[in-house]
Structures are given as structure tokens and as C-alpha cells.
Backbone as CSV, one residue per row, in Angstrom:
resi,resn,N_x,N_y,N_z,CA_x,CA_y,CA_z,C_x,C_y,C_z
1,MET,120.356,25.017,28.665,120.656,25.478,30.011,120.775,26.998,30.003
2,PHE,120.138,27.614,30.989,120.316,29.047,31.190,121.520,29.233,32.111
3,ARG,122.486,29.997,31.656,123.689,30.233,32.442,123.372,31.010,33.710
4,LYS,122.657,32.134,33.551,122.337,32.984,34.691,121.020,33.687,34.434
5,VAL,120.085,33.544,35.379,118.748,34.119,35.263,118.583,35.187,36.337
6,LEU,117.997,36.315,35.944,117.654,37.362,36.912,116.172,37.240,37.215
7,PHE,115.866,37.056,38.501,114.469,36.994,38.925,114.224,38.080,39.963
8,PRO,113.698,39.242,39.518,113.350,40.297,40.462,112.076,39.925,41.207
9,THR,112.034,40.203,42.482,110.832,39.921,43.257,110.449,41.127,44.090
10,ASP,109.153,41.376,44.145,108.625,42.402,45.044,107.912,41.721,46.207
11,PHE,108.153,40.417,46.365,107.571,39.588,47.419,106.047,39.480,47.291
12,SER,105.534,39.735,46.108,104.080,39.682,45.897,103.648,38.285,45.489
13,GLU,102.342,38.084,45.505,101.780,36.828,45.033,102.087,36.643,43.551
14,GLY,102.125,37.743,42.800,102.434,37.667,41.371,103.828,37.114,41.124
15,ALA,104.796,37.563,41.899,106.161,37.055,41.751,106.217,35.574,42.107
16,TYR,105.522,35.197,43.167,105.477,33.799,43.592,104.843,32.926,42.509
17,LYS,103.727,33.392,41.945,103.041,32.638,40.898,103.915,32.497,39.657
18,ALA,104.645,33.560,39.309,105.529,33.496,38.138,106.596,32.428,38.339
19,ALA,107.181,32.382,39.530,108.204,31.369,39.813,107.613,29.964,39.707
20,LYS,106.432,29.771,40.253,105.795,28.454,40.210,105.410,28.057,38.783
21,ARG,104.948,29.010,37.991,104.622,28.698,36.592,105.878,28.365,35.816
22,PHE,106.976,29.069,36.087,108.247,28.748,35.439,108.670,27.326,35.809
23,GLU,108.523,26.999,37.083,108.879,25.656,37.554,108.082,24.587,36.812
24,SER,106.796,24.855,36.564,105.936,23.850,35.945,106.262,23.591,34.475
25,VAL,106.911,24.530,33.800,107.212,24.348,32.379,108.702,24.205,32.083
26,ASN,109.556,24.524,33.022,110.996,24.492,32.776,111.566,23.094,33.014
27,GLU,112.246,22.580,32.006,112.920,21.297,32.153,114.427,21.466,32.063
28,MET,114.877,22.691,31.887,116.310,22.958,31.764,116.925,23.251,33.124
29,LEU,118.223,23.096,33.168,118.970,23.493,34.354,119.289,24.974,34.260
30,VAL,119.356,25.608,35.400,119.752,27.010,35.472,121.041,27.042,36.287
31,GLY,122.078,27.623,35.729,123.345,27.682,36.439,123.243,28.503,37.709
32,GLU,122.714,29.716,37.569,122.606,30.615,38.720,121.378,31.487,38.573
33,VAL,120.736,31.765,39.701,119.633,32.725,39.740,120.096,33.907,40.584
34,VAL,119.973,35.102,40.019,120.182,36.320,40.785,118.801,36.745,41.256
35,LEU,118.585,36.624,42.554,117.295,36.942,43.173,117.367,38.377,43.663
36,LEU,116.654,39.263,42.981,116.783,40.702,43.213,115.523,41.282,43.840
37,HIS,115.735,42.109,44.857,114.642,42.928,45.386,115.105,44.377,45.340
38,VAL,114.265,45.240,44.752,114.577,46.661,44.666,113.652,47.424,45.596
39,ILE,114.243,48.158,46.503,113.478,49.032,47.390,113.323,50.354,46.660
40,ASP,112.097,50.716,46.380,111.805,51.909,45.587,112.175,53.158,46.373
41,GLU,113.268,53.773,45.961,113.782,54.943,46.664,112.833,56.135,46.572
42,GLY,112.106,56.255,45.459,111.141,57.352,45.308,110.031,57.254,46.330
43,THR,109.516,56.061,46.530,108.465,55.846,47.520,108.986,56.123,48.919
44,LEU,110.209,55.695,49.188,110.824,55.914,50.490,110.996,57.413,50.767
45,GLU,111.454,58.157,49.770,111.633,59.599,49.949,110.300,60.312,50.158
46,GLU,109.269,59.897,49.435,107.934,60.478,49.634,107.453,60.235,51.055
47,LEU,107.665,59.031,51.536,107.277,58.690,52.898,108.039,59.548,53.908
48,MET,109.329,59.679,53.695,110.151,60.485,54.613,109.728,61.951,54.574
49,ASN,109.406,62.464,53.394,108.962,63.852,53.297,107.682,64.068,54.085
50,GLY,106.808,63.090,54.086,105.557,63.186,54.830,105.763,63.228,56.336
51,TYR,106.870,62.659,56.788,107.150,62.620,58.224,108.341,63.493,58.611
52,SER,108.745,64.387,57.725,109.965,65.167,57.949,109.941,65.998,59.233
53,LEU,108.764,66.426,59.670,108.688,67.220,60.893,108.998,66.390,62.137
54,LEU,108.903,65.077,62.021,109.175,64.205,63.164,110.663,63.919,63.351
55,TYR,111.467,64.209,62.335,112.886,63.862,62.391,113.744,65.092,62.619
56,LYS,114.746,64.950,63.484,115.661,66.067,63.754,116.737,66.153,62.692
57,ASN,117.312,65.011,62.347,118.354,64.974,61.336,117.945,63.962,60.276
58,GLY,117.178,64.432,59.316,116.556,63.575,58.322,117.512,62.699,57.537
59,GLU,118.671,63.233,57.128,119.607,62.458,56.321,120.162,61.263,57.080
60,ILE,120.567,61.478,58.322,121.115,60.384,59.132,120.026,59.354,59.402
61,GLU,118.844,59.825,59.765,117.757,58.910,60.055,117.294,58.166,58.804
62,LEU,117.330,58.820,57.647,116.989,58.160,56.392,117.970,57.016,56.129
63,GLU,119.246,57.248,56.357,120.245,56.189,56.152,120.019,55.024,57.108
64,GLU,119.633,55.312,58.346,119.337,54.244,59.306,118.119,53.433,58.851
65,ILE,117.105,54.118,58.373,115.903,53.443,57.886,116.244,52.588,56.661
66,LYS,117.053,53.150,55.749,117.450,52.403,54.559,118.214,51.139,54.940
67,GLU,119.091,51.255,55.921,119.868,50.086,56.343,118.960,49.012,56.943
68,LYS,117.982,49.430,57.735,117.032,48.465,58.304,116.197,47.812,57.202
69,LEU,115.764,48.603,56.228,115.007,48.050,55.100,115.855,47.053,54.309
70,ARG,117.129,47.394,54.097,118.035,46.505,53.371,118.181,45.181,54.124
71,GLU,118.372,45.272,55.448,118.525,44.062,56.264,117.278,43.188,56.202
72,LYS,116.103,43.799,56.334,114.842,43.043,56.296,114.632,42.394,54.924
73,ALA,114.907,43.154,53.870,114.748,42.604,52.519,115.710,41.437,52.303
74,MET,116.946,41.581,52.772,117.916,40.500,52.612,117.489,39.265,53.407
75,GLU,116.951,39.476,54.598,116.433,38.343,55.389,115.360,37.592,54.602
76,LYS,114.438,38.352,53.982,113.366,37.724,53.210,113.930,36.973,52.009
77,LEU,114.910,37.560,51.329,115.518,36.884,50.185,116.235,35.613,50.625
78,LEU,116.994,35.704,51.706,117.730,34.530,52.198,116.780,33.404,52.595
79,ALA,115.618,33.769,53.118,114.623,32.764,53.493,114.062,32.047,52.262
80,GLU,114.187,32.656,51.094,113.655,32.094,49.850,114.693,31.332,49.035
81,VAL,115.959,31.390,49.414,117.029,30.828,48.586,116.813,29.355,48.258
82,ASP,116.533,28.521,49.242,116.364,27.087,48.983,115.182,26.820,48.062
83,ASP,114.072,27.528,48.289,112.893,27.350,47.449,113.182,27.801,46.017
84,VAL,113.871,28.920,45.865,114.208,29.427,44.522,115.157,28.455,43.821
85,LYS,116.111,27.914,44.554,117.045,26.952,43.971,116.288,25.740,43.413
86,ARG,115.336,25.241,44.178,114.539,24.099,43.739,113.600,24.491,42.588
87,THR,112.911,25.604,42.754,111.939,26.051,41.758,112.580,26.265,40.389
88,PHE,113.761,26.858,40.376,114.439,27.171,39.120,115.417,26.083,38.686
89,ASN,115.510,25.008,39.482,116.439,23.921,39.173,117.844,24.490,38.989
90,ALA,118.243,25.332,39.948,119.476,26.103,39.838,120.584,25.560,40.724
91,GLY,121.798,25.746,40.267,122.953,25.347,41.046,123.297,26.344,42.135
92,LYS,122.962,27.608,41.902,123.341,28.666,42.839,122.295,29.771,42.809
93,VAL,122.056,30.382,43.969,121.164,31.541,44.060,121.921,32.655,44.771
94,THR,121.944,33.814,44.143,122.617,34.973,44.721,121.580,36.047,45.033
95,PRO,121.309,36.300,46.329,120.350,37.358,46.674,121.009,38.740,46.592
96,VAL,120.250,39.696,46.051,120.755,41.063,45.880,119.657,42.035,46.270
97,VAL,120.010,43.044,47.073,119.073,44.116,47.429,119.644,45.416,46.886
98,ARG,118.802,46.174,46.210,119.202,47.474,45.670,118.162,48.523,46.049
99,PHE,118.596,49.769,46.040,117.709,50.920,46.188,117.668,51.638,44.857
100,GLY,116.497,52.154,44.497,116.378,52.921,43.268,115.020,52.740,42.637
101,GLU,114.936,53.123,41.389,113.737,52.919,40.582,113.772,51.458,40.142
102,PRO,112.730,50.673,40.443,112.800,49.234,40.169,113.229,48.864,38.748
103,TRP,112.628,49.458,37.729,112.988,49.067,36.368,114.441,49.397,36.049
104,GLU,114.929,50.532,36.550,116.322,50.909,36.287,117.287,49.925,36.937
105,GLU,116.980,49.537,38.160,117.856,48.606,38.867,117.814,47.217,38.241
106,ILE,116.658,46.791,37.760,116.560,45.500,37.083,117.460,45.495,35.850
107,VAL,117.356,46.543,35.044,118.183,46.652,33.838,119.664,46.725,34.217
108,ARG,119.993,47.513,35.230,121.388,47.672,35.671,121.970,46.345,36.164
109,VAL,121.228,45.647,37.017,121.714,44.369,37.550,121.846,43.337,36.430
110,ALA,120.914,43.337,35.482,120.999,42.405,34.351,122.306,42.607,33.589
111,GLU,122.702,43.861,33.397,123.957,44.159,32.707,125.163,43.805,33.578
112,GLU,125.144,44.246,34.828,126.276,43.982,35.729,126.530,42.490,35.902
113,GLU,125.455,41.726,35.996,125.569,40.283,36.227,125.662,39.489,34.924
114,ASP,125.538,40.185,33.782,125.615,39.544,32.471,124.664,38.342,32.388
115,VAL,123.393,38.577,32.723,122.422,37.487,32.757,122.027,37.057,31.347
116,SER,121.607,35.800,31.228,121.157,35.283,29.941,119.643,35.384,29.787
117,LEU,118.926,35.675,30.892,117.473,35.794,30.843,116.982,36.576,32.049
118,ILE,115.993,37.444,31.820,115.286,38.137,32.900,113.880,37.569,32.930
119,ILE,113.432,37.124,34.099,112.076,36.603,34.241,111.259,37.591,35.052
120,LEU,110.137,38.032,34.481,109.267,38.993,35.146,107.832,38.486,35.181
121,PRO,107.145,38.706,36.287,105.712,38.393,36.310,104.954,39.485,35.568
122,SER,103.810,39.123,34.993,103.004,40.134,34.311,102.356,41.081,35.309
123,HIS,102.127,40.609,36.532,101.509,41.450,37.570,102.121,41.104,38.909
124,GLY,102.229,42.094,39.750,102.705,41.906,41.115,102.028,42.949,41.963
125,LYS,102.756,43.497,42.918,102.179,44.601,43.676,102.859,45.880,43.244
126,MET,102.254,46.950,43.419,102.657,48.284,43.033,103.689,48.341,41.910
127,GLY,104.893,47.892,42.121,105.927,47.993,41.103,105.635,47.215,39.839
128,PHE,104.779,46.221,39.896,104.528,45.398,38.727,103.065,45.403,38.281
129,SER,102.180,46.198,38.867,100.757,46.012,38.548,100.165,47.158,37.740
130,HIS,99.730,46.841,36.563,98.983,47.751,35.704,98.086,46.914,34.814
131,GLU,97.467,47.546,33.804,96.461,46.859,33.000,96.987,45.608,32.301
132,LEU,97.799,45.753,31.266,98.256,44.583,30.525,99.510,44.019,31.168
133,PHE,100.555,44.794,31.165,101.774,44.444,31.880,102.091,45.644,32.745
134,GLY,102.777,45.424,33.829,103.107,46.520,34.727,104.034,47.522,34.075
135,SER,104.021,48.725,34.596,104.899,49.751,34.048,106.360,49.357,34.230
136,THR,106.682,48.673,35.311,108.060,48.213,35.508,108.429,47.224,34.414
137,THR,107.566,46.275,34.159,107.822,45.275,33.128,107.991,45.935,31.768
138,MET,107.118,46.861,31.433,107.198,47.536,30.139,108.488,48.335,30.005
139,ARG,108.891,49.013,31.059,110.132,49.791,30.997,111.352,48.883,30.862
140,VAL,111.344,47.766,31.578,112.454,46.819,31.434,112.517,46.335,29.988
141,LEU,111.370,45.968,29.419,111.331,45.499,28.029,111.913,46.534,27.065
142,LYS,111.593,47.794,27.287,112.049,48.855,26.391,113.535,49.166,26.561
143,LYS,114.070,48.998,27.765,115.420,49.475,28.056,116.516,48.410,28.061
144,THR,116.152,47.141,28.122,117.188,46.122,28.171,117.418,45.500,26.800
145,PHE,118.633,45.016,26.604,118.949,44.259,25.406,118.968,42.760,25.721
146,ARG,118.688,42.417,26.969,118.687,41.027,27.417,117.346,40.376,27.081
147,PRO,117.332,39.067,26.873,116.059,38.376,26.681,115.209,38.476,27.949
148,VAL,113.916,38.691,27.766,112.983,38.815,28.883,111.855,37.813,28.691
149,LEU,111.574,37.056,29.745,110.437,36.146,29.745,109.408,36.722,30.695
150,ILE,108.243,37.084,30.152,107.161,37.593,30.982,106.210,36.432,31.224
151,ILE,105.975,36.141,32.486,105.097,35.039,32.834,103.764,35.604,33.289
152,LYS,102.743,35.242,32.564,101.400,35.711,32.883,100.960,35.092,34.207
153,THR,100.589,35.922,35.145,100.242,35.434,36.487,98.742,35.458,36.744
154,ARG,97.998,36.102,35.877,96.545,36.142,36.013,95.944,35.484,34.792
155,CYS,95.628,34.214,34.921,95.025,33.535,33.777,94.165,32.386,34.248
156,ARG,93.350,31.926,33.343,92.581,30.700,33.571,93.160,29.654,32.642
157,CYS,93.694,28.632,33.211,94.311,27.573,32.430,93.528,26.288,32.666
158,GLY,92.915,25.770,31.657,92.155,24.538,31.799,90.961,24.683,32.719
159,GLY,90.382,25.885,32.809,89.189,26.088,33.608,89.453,26.445,35.052
160,GLY,90.676,26.323,35.518,90.989,26.655,36.899,92.128,27.634,36.985
161,ARG,92.351,28.162,38.151,93.457,29.112,38.336,94.727,28.366,38.639
162,ARG,95.796,28.867,38.133,97.124,28.328,38.457,97.883,29.341,39.237
């Protein structure tokens, strides 16, 4: 039994496929899943800088935008709770939204939540997509002391796609 699993999601097809592949091979119970979405603060700041001439008070408006993004991300996570609970055969799912550099927040949440396993897709969108494994995945692997399960999301298994 996994006591507590961290499953970061960028809401991509890669994250969805990783969860489904885990479901297909996992026969153990999971006590709790921490379902994490990280809003990339660097990307948000770049976007705001591009539109800075449109805003009168950038700091206040940035905080309003961040709050709306947090609310939307939490809505999406909450909509996934029942499916994640079933997929991971988990007793509890805790949705978490953070701002920051995705790999840093994944490592930070893994430590704060004292997880027994981090599950990452090999590919996702932007935050998880590169040649072999995404840069986020590679950085998490290098920086965490927690066990990490990387689930290959782009493969041919038995002649067909999974």
C-alpha cells in the first residue's frame, strides 16, 4: 500500500494517460493522493510584462489574475477528484494549487506532504514535454529524495496505443 502519492497534473493528455496507465497496472491501495497543479509563475509574469501598458496598477491586477487562475485550477482539480480516487484506488484525494516553478513546487509539496511516491508522466504539455523526459521530470528526479515513478505516456504496447 502506498500511504500517500503525489500526482502533479498540468491537465494535459500526458497526465491523463499516466493516470490511466497507473490504474491498469496498480493492484495496491493508495491511502491518499495529493493532486497538485502548479501555475507557472514565470510564464504568468512574462505574459503580464507583455501587457503591462494595458494595466494601471500592475501589482494589484496581477494578484486579481492570480486569484482567478487559482480558482479555475481548483475547480478543474475538484472536478477530477472522484475520477482520481477511482483511478488510484485511493481513500482520499487532496487537491492543491500552487504558484511557482513547477519542478520546485513538486519537490516542495512532496516534502511538505511527506509523500511515499511521486508519479510523473514522461510527457505532458509545456511543463512536462521534451525529448526523453520533460525538463520538469528531470529536475524533480535530480532534486527530490522521494521515490519517483515515471510513466511513459508515448509508447506502442502490443501494436496499439494505450
